[in-house]
C-alpha positions as CSV (number, residue, x, y, z in Angstrom):
1,M,0.2,0.2,0.2
2,V,1.9,3.2,-1.1
3,S,1.2,6.6,0.9
4,V,-1.0,9.5,0.5
5,E,1.3,11.5,-1.4
6,Q,2.0,8.6,-3.4
7,N,-1.6,8.0,-4.5
8,T,-1.7,11.6,-5.1
9,L,0.6,11.3,-7.6
10,Q,0.0,8.1,-9.3
11,R,-3.4,10.0,-10.0
12,V,-1.7,13.0,-11.6
13,V,0.0,10.3,-13.7
14,A,-2.8,8.9,-14.8
15,E,-4.6,12.4,-15.4
16,R,-2.1,13.5,-17.6
17,M,-1.8,10.2,-19.4
18,L,-5.4,11.0,-20.2
19,E,-4.9,14.6,-21.4
20,L,-2.0,13.1,-23.2
21,I,-4.2,10.9,-25.4
22,D,-6.9,13.2,-25.6
23,V,-7.5,14.0,-29.2
24,R,-9.1,17.4,-28.0
25,S,-5.9,18.6,-26.3
26,P,-4.4,21.5,-27.4
27,W,-1.0,21.3,-28.7
28,H,0.9,22.5,-25.9
29,R,-0.9,19.8,-23.4
30,S,-0.5,16.9,-26.7
31,L,2.0,13.9,-26.9
32,W,4.8,15.0,-29.0
33,Q,7.6,11.9,-28.6
34,L,8.1,9.0,-29.9
35,G,8.2,5.6,-27.6
36,T,11.2,4.4,-26.5
37,I,11.3,1.1,-28.1
38,H,9.8,2.8,-31.3
39,A,12.9,5.6,-31.1
40,V,15.6,2.1,-31.2
41,L,14.1,0.8,-34.1
42,E,13.7,4.4,-35.6
43,V,17.7,4.4,-35.3
44,L,18.0,0.6,-36.6
45,E,15.6,1.8,-39.6
46,C,17.4,5.4,-40.1
47,T,21.5,3.4,-40.1
48,Q,20.1,0.8,-42.6
49,A,18.8,3.7,-45.3
50,T,22.0,5.3,-44.6
51,W,24.1,2.7,-45.4
52,E,22.3,1.5,-48.5
53,G,22.7,4.7,-49.9
54,A,18.6,6.2,-49.6
55,I,19.7,8.7,-47.2
56,P,22.9,10.7,-48.8
57,N,24.5,11.4,-45.5
58,D,25.0,10.4,-42.1
59,K,23.5,13.5,-40.4
60,A,20.0,12.2,-39.6
61,M,21.5,8.8,-38.1
62,K,23.7,10.8,-35.7
63,Y,21.1,13.1,-34.8
64,L,18.3,9.7,-34.0
65,G,21.2,8.1,-32.1
66,E,22.0,10.7,-29.8
67,R,18.5,12.0,-29.2
68,C,17.9,7.7,-28.6
69,Q,20.5,7.5,-25.9
70,Q,19.1,10.4,-24.3
71,Q,15.5,9.0,-23.8
72,I,17.1,5.4,-22.8
73,S,19.1,6.9,-20.0
74,N,15.6,8.3,-18.9
75,D,13.6,5.7,-19.1
76,L,13.3,3.1,-16.4
77,G,11.4,0.7,-18.4
78,A,13.7,-0.2,-20.9
79,G,16.0,-2.2,-17.9
80,S,18.2,-1.6,-15.3
81,S,20.9,0.7,-15.0
82,A,23.3,-1.9,-16.8
83,T,21.2,-2.7,-19.5
84,R,20.0,0.7,-20.5
85,Q,24.1,2.0,-20.3
86,L,25.1,-0.8,-22.9
87,L,21.7,-0.5,-25.4
88,Q,23.2,3.4,-25.0
89,D,26.7,2.2,-25.7
90,K,25.8,0.0,-28.8
91,I,23.5,2.7,-30.7
92,R,26.5,5.0,-30.0
93,D,28.9,2.9,-32.0
94,L,26.2,1.9,-34.6
95,V,25.6,5.4,-35.8
96,S,29.5,6.5,-36.3
97,K,29.8,3.2,-38.4
98,K,29.8,4.3,-41.9
99,I,29.5,0.7,-43.4
100,T,26.9,-1.6,-43.0
101,Q,27.3,-3.6,-39.6
102,R,24.9,-6.1,-39.1
103,V,25.9,-8.1,-36.0
104,L,25.9,-5.0,-34.1
105,A,22.3,-4.0,-35.5
106,A,21.1,-6.9,-34.4
107,E,22.8,-6.8,-31.4
108,V,20.7,-3.3,-30.9
109,E,17.6,-4.8,-32.2
110,E,17.7,-7.5,-29.7
111,L,17.9,-5.2,-26.9
112,A,15.3,-3.3,-27.8
113,R,13.2,-6.6,-27.9
114,R,14.2,-7.4,-24.5
115,A,13.6,-4.1,-23.2
116,N,10.0,-4.2,-24.7
117,R,9.4,-7.6,-23.3
118,D,8.5,-6.6,-19.2
119,Y,8.6,-2.9,-19.9
120,L,5.2,-1.9,-17.9
121,V,6.3,-4.6,-15.3
122,R,9.2,-2.2,-14.3
123,W,7.5,0.7,-14.2
124,K,4.8,-1.1,-11.8
125,E,7.5,-2.2,-9.4
126,W,8.6,1.3,-9.6
127,A,5.2,3.3,-8.8
128,E,5.3,0.4,-6.5
129,A,7.9,1.4,-4.3
130,G,7.0,4.8,-4.1
131,S,9.3,6.6,-6.2
132,L,7.1,9.2,-8.2
133,S,7.8,12.7,-7.3
134,Q,6.4,15.9,-8.8
135,Q,9.4,16.0,-10.9
136,S,8.5,13.1,-12.7
137,V,5.0,12.9,-13.6
138,E,5.2,14.6,-16.7
139,R,8.0,12.1,-18.0
140,T,6.4,9.4,-16.7
141,A,3.0,9.9,-18.3
142,R,4.7,10.7,-21.7
143,L,6.9,7.6,-22.3
144,L,3.8,5.1,-21.0
145,V,1.4,6.8,-23.3
146,S,3.7,6.3,-26.1
147,H,4.5,3.3,-25.2
148,F,0.7,2.2,-25.6
149,L,0.6,4.0,-29.0
150,D,3.5,2.4,-30.7
151,D,2.6,-0.7,-29.5
152,G,-0.7,-0.3,-31.6
153,F,-3.5,1.0,-29.7
154,H,-5.8,3.4,-31.0
155,A,-5.9,6.7,-28.7
156,T,-9.9,6.7,-28.8
157,H,-9.4,2.9,-26.9
158,I,-6.8,4.3,-24.5
159,H,-8.4,7.3,-23.5
160,G,-11.4,4.9,-22.8
161,W,-9.5,2.5,-20.9
162,L,-7.7,5.4,-18.7
163,R,-11.6,7.0,-18.2
164,S,-13.1,3.5,-17.0
165,V,-9.9,3.3,-14.6
166,L,-10.0,6.3,-12.8
167,A,-14.1,6.4,-12.3
168,N,-13.8,2.9,-11.1
169,K,-10.6,3.1,-8.9
170,D,-9.8,5.3,-6.0
171,T,-5.9,4.4,-5.1
172,D,-2.9,2.7,-6.8
173,V,-4.4,4.1,-10.3
174,L,-1.3,4.0,-12.2
175,T,0.1,0.4,-10.3
176,Q,-3.9,-0.7,-11.7
177,I,-3.2,0.8,-14.9
178,L,0.3,-0.9,-15.4
179,D,-0.8,-4.1,-14.3
180,E,-3.9,-4.4,-17.0
181,G,-1.9,-2.4,-19.2
182,N,0.8,-5.5,-19.2
183,T,-1.9,-8.1,-19.8
184,M,-2.9,-6.0,-22.6
185,C,0.1,-5.4,-24.5
186,R,0.8,-9.6,-24.2
187,Q,-2.4,-10.2,-25.9
188,N,-2.5,-11.0,-29.5
189,D,-4.4,-8.8,-31.6
190,S,-8.0,-9.7,-32.7
191,S,-10.0,-9.7,-35.6
192,F,-13.0,-7.2,-36.6
193,E,-15.5,-7.4,-39.0
194,F,-17.1,-4.5,-40.8
195,V,-19.8,-3.6,-43.7
196,V,-19.8,-0.7,-45.5
197,P,-22.3,0.3,-47.7
198,L,-21.3,1.9,-51.3
199,Q,-23.1,5.9,-50.5
200,R,-22.4,7.2,-54.4
201,G,-23.4,4.8,-57.0
202,S,-24.8,1.3,-57.1
203,L,-24.4,0.2,-60.4
204,A,-24.1,-3.3,-61.8
205,H,-20.4,-2.2,-63.0
206,H,-19.6,-1.3,-59.3
207,K,-20.5,-4.8,-57.9
208,D,-18.0,-6.1,-60.5
209,M,-15.8,-3.8,-59.4
210,L,-15.8,-4.7,-55.8
211,E,-16.5,-8.6,-56.2
212,D,-13.7,-9.8,-54.1
213,V,-15.3,-7.9,-51.0
214,L,-18.8,-7.9,-51.1
215,F,-20.9,-8.6,-48.8
216,K,-23.1,-12.2,-49.9
217,G,-25.5,-12.5,-46.9
218,D,-29.2,-11.3,-46.8
219,P,-29.0,-7.1,-46.1
220,T,-32.0,-7.4,-43.8
221,T,-29.7,-9.2,-41.7
222,L,-27.2,-5.9,-41.5
223,V,-30.6,-4.3,-40.8
224,D,-31.6,-6.1,-38.0
225,E,-28.0,-5.6,-36.7
226,Y,-27.7,-1.8,-37.4
227,E,-31.0,-1.1,-35.5
228,R,-29.9,-3.3,-32.2
229,A,-26.7,-1.0,-32.2
230,E,-28.0,2.3,-32.9
231,Q,-30.2,2.2,-29.4
232,F,-26.4,2.4,-27.8
233,M,-25.1,4.5,-30.1
234,S,-26.7,6.6,-32.8
235,V,-24.4,8.5,-35.1
236,A,-26.3,9.0,-38.3
237,P,-30.1,9.8,-39.0
238,R,-32.1,7.1,-38.7
239,G,-32.8,5.2,-41.8
240,T,-29.8,6.2,-43.7
241,F,-27.9,3.2,-43.3
242,T,-31.3,1.1,-43.8
243,R,-31.7,3.0,-47.2
244,W,-28.3,2.5,-48.5
245,V,-28.6,-0.8,-47.7
246,L,-32.0,-2.2,-49.0
247,H,-31.8,0.1,-52.1
248,E,-32.6,-2.9,-54.9
249,S,-29.1,-2.6,-56.7
250,A,-27.4,-2.2,-53.1
251,V,-23.4,-2.5,-53.0
252,I,-21.7,-3.2,-50.0
253,V,-18.5,-4.8,-49.0
254,Q,-17.2,-6.7,-46.0
255,Q,-13.7,-6.5,-45.0
256,S,-12.1,-7.8,-41.7
257,F,-8.8,-6.8,-40.1
258,S,-6.8,-7.7,-37.5
259,A,-6.0,-5.0,-34.9
260,R,-5.2,-4.3,-31.1
261,D,-8.4,-2.8,-30.7
262,P,-11.6,-1.8,-32.6
263,H,-10.5,1.4,-32.6
264,S,-7.4,0.7,-34.4
265,A,-9.4,-2.0,-36.7
266,A,-11.7,0.7,-37.5
267,A,-8.5,3.3,-38.6
268,K,-7.5,0.6,-40.7
269,L,-10.9,0.6,-42.4
270,S,-11.0,4.0,-42.8
271,E,-7.4,3.8,-45.2
272,W,-8.4,0.6,-46.6
273,L,-11.6,2.5,-47.6
274,Q,-9.5,5.7,-48.8
275,K,-7.5,3.6,-50.9
276,I,-10.1,2.3,-53.1
277,E,-11.5,6.0,-53.3
278,A,-8.3,6.9,-54.4
279,R,-8.0,4.2,-56.8
280,S,-11.6,4.7,-58.1
281,Q,-10.9,8.5,-58.8
282,I,-8.1,7.8,-61.7
283,G,-9.5,4.4,-62.6
284,S,-13.2,5.1,-63.4
285,P,-15.1,7.8,-65.2
286,R,-17.6,7.2,-61.8
287,P,-15.4,7.0,-58.5
288,L,-16.5,5.2,-55.7
289,T,-17.8,7.0,-52.7
290,F,-18.3,4.6,-49.1
291,S,-20.3,5.7,-46.3
292,R,-18.1,6.4,-43.3
293,I,-21.3,5.1,-40.7
294,V,-20.0,1.6,-40.9
295,L,-21.2,-1.1,-39.1
296,D,-18.4,-3.1,-36.8
297,R,-20.5,-6.7,-36.5
298,T,-17.6,-8.1,-34.3
299,N,-18.9,-5.9,-31.4
300,N,-22.5,-4.6,-32.7
301,R,-21.6,-1.3,-33.0
302,I,-22.1,1.6,-35.1
303,R,-18.7,3.6,-36.0
304,N,-18.4,7.0,-37.4
305,L,-14.6,6.8,-39.1
306,Q,-14.8,10.2,-39.3
307,S,-14.7,10.8,-35.6
308,H,-11.1,9.6,-35.7
309,S,-10.0,12.8,-37.3
310,H,-9.1,15.8,-35.4
311,G,-7.3,18.4,-37.2
312,P,-4.8,21.0,-36.5
313,R,-5.6,25.0,-36.1
314,V,-4.3,28.2,-36.2
315,P,-6.5,30.7,-34.0
316,S,-5.0,33.7,-35.1
317,L,-6.6,33.8,-38.3
318,E,-10.0,34.4,-36.4
319,R,-8.3,36.8,-33.9
320,H,-7.0,38.9,-36.8
321,G,-10.2,38.5,-39.1
322,L,-8.3,37.0,-41.7
323,F,-10.4,34.8,-43.2
324,A,-11.5,36.9,-46.4
325,R,-8.6,39.3,-46.1
326,E,-5.5,39.2,-48.6
327,M,-2.5,37.7,-47.4
328,D,1.2,37.4,-48.7
329,S,1.3,34.1,-50.9
330,Q,4.0,32.7,-48.8
331,L,1.6,32.2,-46.0
332,D,-1.3,31.9,-47.4
333,N,-0.1,28.7,-49.7
334,A,1.1,27.5,-46.6
335,L,-1.7,27.9,-45.0
336,G,-3.7,26.3,-47.7
337,L,-1.4,23.0,-47.6
338,L,-1.7,22.4,-44.0
339,A,-5.7,22.9,-44.4
340,S,-5.4,20.3,-47.5
341,S,-3.3,17.7,-45.6
342,R,-6.3,16.6,-43.5
343,A,-8.1,14.8,-45.9
344,L,-4.9,12.9,-47.7
345,P,-3.9,9.4,-46.6
346,Q,-0.4,9.3,-44.0
347,L,1.8,9.3,-46.7
348,A,0.8,12.2,-48.4
349,S,-0.1,14.1,-45.5
350,V,3.8,14.3,-44.4
351,A,4.8,15.6,-47.9
352,T,2.4,18.4,-47.9
353,I,2.9,19.2,-44.4
354,W,6.3,19.9,-44.6
355,A,5.7,22.1,-47.8
356,A,4.3,24.1,-45.5
357,V,7.0,24.5,-43.5
358,E,10.0,24.8,-46.2
359,G,7.7,27.1,-47.9
360,L,7.5,29.4,-44.6
361,L,11.1,29.3,-43.5
362,G,13.2,27.4,-45.9
363,H,15.6,30.1,-48.5
364,P,18.1,29.7,-51.0
365,G,21.3,27.3,-49.6
366,A,19.1,26.4,-46.1
367,Q,19.3,22.5,-45.6
368,G,15.9,21.0,-44.5
369,V,17.0,20.6,-40.7
370,D,17.2,24.8,-40.6
371,S,13.6,24.9,-41.7
372,A,12.7,22.6,-39.0
373,D,14.6,23.9,-36.0
374,G,13.3,27.5,-37.2
375,L,10.0,25.9,-36.0
376,A,11.2,24.1,-33.6
377,A,12.4,27.9,-31.9
378,I,9.2,29.5,-32.7
379,V,6.7,26.4,-31.2
380,A,9.5,26.9,-28.1
381,C,9.0,30.2,-27.4
382,G,5.5,30.1,-27.6
383,F,4.9,27.1,-24.7
384,P,5.2,29.0,-22.1
385,R,2.7,31.9,-22.7
386,A,0.1,29.2,-24.1
387,E,0.4,27.3,-20.6
388,L,-0.4,30.2,-19.0
389,E,-3.0,31.7,-21.5
390,D,-4.6,28.2,-20.7
391,L,-4.4,28.5,-16.6
392,A,-6.0,31.6,-16.7
393,R,-8.9,29.9,-18.1
394,R,-9.2,27.4,-16.0
395,P,-11.4,26.7,-12.8
396,M,-9.6,27.1,-9.2
397,V,-10.4,26.2,-5.6
398,D,-12.8,28.1,-3.7
399,T,-10.0,30.2,-1.3
400,P,-9.8,33.5,-0.7
401,E,-6.1,33.7,-2.2
402,A,-7.5,32.1,-5.5
403,A,-9.9,34.4,-5.5
404,K,-7.6,36.9,-5.4
405,I,-5.7,36.0,-8.6
406,G,-8.4,35.1,-10.3
407,H,-9.8,38.6,-9.8
408,D,-6.2,40.4,-10.7
409,I,-6.4,38.4,-14.0
410,A,-9.8,39.5,-15.0
411,E,-8.7,43.1,-14.2
412,A,-5.3,43.0,-16.0
413,E,-5.1,43.0,-20.2
414,G,-2.3,40.8,-22.6
415,S,0.8,40.0,-21.2
416,E,-0.2,41.7,-17.5
417,R,-2.7,38.9,-17.2
418,V,-0.1,35.8,-17.6
419,R,2.4,37.9,-15.2
420,K,-0.5,37.9,-12.8
421,L,-1.4,34.2,-12.4
422,L,2.6,33.4,-12.7
423,E,3.1,35.6,-9.5
424,G,0.4,33.6,-8.0
425,L,2.0,30.7,-8.4
426,R,5.1,32.0,-7.3
427,Q,3.1,32.3,-3.9
428,Q,0.7,29.9,-3.7
429,G,2.0,27.2,-5.6
430,S,0.0,24.8,-8.4
431,K,-2.9,23.8,-5.2
432,I,-4.6,27.0,-6.3
433,F,-6.6,24.5,-9.1
434,V,-9.5,22.4,-9.0
435,Q,-8.3,19.7,-11.6
436,M,-5.3,17.4,-11.1
437,K,-4.4,17.7,-14.9
438,D,-4.3,21.8,-14.7
439,I,-1.9,21.0,-11.1
440,A,0.5,19.3,-13.1
441,A,0.2,21.8,-15.9
442,A,0.7,24.9,-13.2
443,E,3.8,22.8,-11.9
444,R,5.1,22.6,-15.5
445,V,5.0,26.5,-15.8
446,L,6.9,26.7,-12.0
447,Q,9.6,24.5,-13.4
448,I,10.3,27.1,-16.0
449,D,10.0,30.2,-13.7
450,N,12.8,27.7,-11.5
451,D,15.2,27.2,-14.8
452,P,14.1,28.9,-18.2
453,E,17.1,28.0,-19.9
454,G,17.3,24.1,-18.7
455,T,13.5,23.9,-19.3
456,I,12.5,26.0,-22.4
457,K,15.6,24.2,-24.2
458,R,14.5,21.0,-23.3
459,V,10.8,21.5,-24.5
460,Q,12.6,22.7,-28.0
461,G,14.6,19.6,-28.1
462,Y,10.9,17.9,-28.5
463,F,9.8,20.1,-30.8
464,T,12.9,19.8,-33.0
465,D,12.6,15.6,-32.8
466,V,9.0,16.3,-34.4
467,F,10.0,18.6,-36.8
468,R,13.3,17.2,-37.9
469,R,11.3,13.5,-38.2
470,L,8.2,15.0,-40.4
471,Y,11.3,16.3,-42.6
472,Y,13.2,13.1,-42.4
473,Q,10.1,10.7,-43.3
474,R,9.4,13.1,-46.4
475,N,12.9,12.4,-47.6
476,F,12.2,8.6,-46.7
477,V,8.7,9.0,-49.3
478,M,9.8,11.1,-51.7
479,H,13.3,9.9,-52.5
480,A,13.9,6.9,-50.4
481,A,10.5,5.2,-51.7
482,K,9.9,4.0,-48.0
483,F,6.4,3.9,-47.2
484,D,6.2,2.0,-43.8
485,S,8.6,3.5,-42.2
486,I,8.2,2.8,-38.2
487,S,7.8,6.3,-36.9
488,L,5.1,7.3,-39.9
489,P,2.4,6.8,-37.3
490,S,4.0,9.2,-34.6
491,T,5.0,11.9,-37.3
492,V,1.6,11.9,-38.7
493,R,0.2,12.4,-35.1
494,S,2.2,15.2,-33.7
495,A,3.5,16.9,-36.3
496,P,0.2,18.7,-37.8
497,K,-0.8,20.2,-34.7
498,L,2.9,21.5,-34.0
499,V,3.1,22.5,-37.4
500,A,0.0,24.9,-37.0
501,A,1.4,26.3,-33.5
502,G,4.3,27.7,-35.6
503,L,2.4,29.0,-38.2
504,D,0.0,30.4,-35.8
505,R,2.9,32.5,-34.3
506,V,3.6,33.6,-37.9
507,V,0.4,34.6,-38.7
508,H,0.4,36.9,-35.5
509,A,4.0,37.9,-36.4
510,R,2.6,39.7,-39.9
511,H,-0.1,41.2,-38.5
512,V,1.0,43.1,-35.5
513,R,1.5,46.8,-35.7
514,R,5.3,45.6,-36.6
515,P,4.7,43.1,-38.8
516,V,7.9,40.3,-38.8
517,S,8.2,37.7,-41.6
518,P,8.7,34.2,-40.9
519,L,12.6,34.0,-41.0
520,A,12.8,37.0,-38.8
521,L,10.9,35.5,-36.3
522,S,12.5,32.4,-36.5
523,A,16.4,34.4,-35.9
524,R,14.6,36.0,-33.0
525,A,13.3,33.0,-31.4
526,G,16.7,31.4,-32.1
527,N,18.4,34.7,-30.2
528,E,15.8,34.6,-27.3
529,I,16.1,31.5,-26.5
530,A,19.9,31.4,-26.7
531,I,20.2,34.0,-23.9
532,L,17.9,32.5,-21.7
533,G,19.2,32.7,-18.0
534,Q,21.4,35.7,-18.6
535,S,21.9,39.4,-18.5
536,G,19.1,40.9,-20.8
537,A,16.7,38.2,-21.5
538,Q,13.1,38.2,-22.4
539,D,10.5,36.9,-19.6
540,F,9.9,34.1,-20.6
541,Y,6.3,34.0,-21.3
542,R,6.6,36.9,-23.9
543,L,9.8,35.7,-25.7
544,L,8.4,36.4,-29.1
545,K,7.1,40.0,-28.1
């Protein structure tokens, strides 16, 4: 039985995991990183591509190797100190070689498998030992959530599971999550069967096109199943599915997928439908369009495939009233590229999103990593302000001290609002907030306040990883003809929100009293981060002012 303090910290970690996995979370509270095991596999993938000549130089290999070593050193789930050090040493040797080292690569891969085998068991033992601290909450939550996602679980499934545990467990929450999670990760994938009606066109030639996947049974059975499922979750106007299925020349496809959970299977179905529609668009004058309201026959559920998609946001467009105003072509095209990526398959979206980044920050003589690093500096400078602005709108406890802080914030404007909040946090601590996820966010702000230079540079490192990974993935797709990279799902998951956050700062900087170009904003961000902690440094919550 752990102490009251450890119980509280376990719950904070669990609440933070829930927030990280929630697709509705703002960019500064979202998950950015790759799990440790996949980070190792990414290094192996990159070294192999470098040795084969698909990547023209060893810069990416060395960068990923260095960052992976740092992550391994802080990940208690990856093994004992000796095991983690051995893995770091092997990776360091691996990325220093310019020719194929098959034995060394095999040793690294085997160590990764070894680390993965009891990954969550080690974290459970650590939690049971009462080793959690306020400083380790963020790192623990991020490493655990990324591990579940990298293992193949869908964010929606993990989110629902975490909510269930939090609702039904008062003590040892994290311990239970790790225990159940370990069981989940050891299970094999399950098979899920779906039926999908064709929404546009029900002609005979469509049936010929889809002969291999047509539903062969009685359509009335599907209607009965749908109506039973509809009692639990209605996601479409009543009768829509029935009308498509019972049409005299209806086209209904049936497809099964093996996956970790129903939501992961639904995501695979969505990708498959998108692929079939894309083929028909270039292969037929009458392209196919499938319904996104589908029947999961395995679980007797109706699933809306569109609900899995939450796109990036650039709030400055609304804040400055720019929806219909003229905008310079560089920024306008970057925004158009980012917006169009929402409707594209993963591979195409990577290239499109990177084009938006390079279109803003690229210049003659620059390398791709320069654009990535420049955007990372911009987003890192905006991170503290985003955290504070968000906290200023969150509910506080019912105490005189918290009420005064809330009053001071309400009376202030602009940067003064976040300064008042920061003063309140310095005096009263993070417990002025009601929700544990807000307490965790307040602790992150206080960490920045205690060490602006170290903390913001660490956060900048995370953003640099995301944007460089986006660049590397684009190169894999465009130049190496590699379409199944180990880190592609992580890139597609984290990059759009962060690119949008950077574009938001660029849009804002172009429409203030003294406009600043994207490249100048990037230069300013780099300079401000470089002088953090020194004389003349800006307040950490107004680095881009």
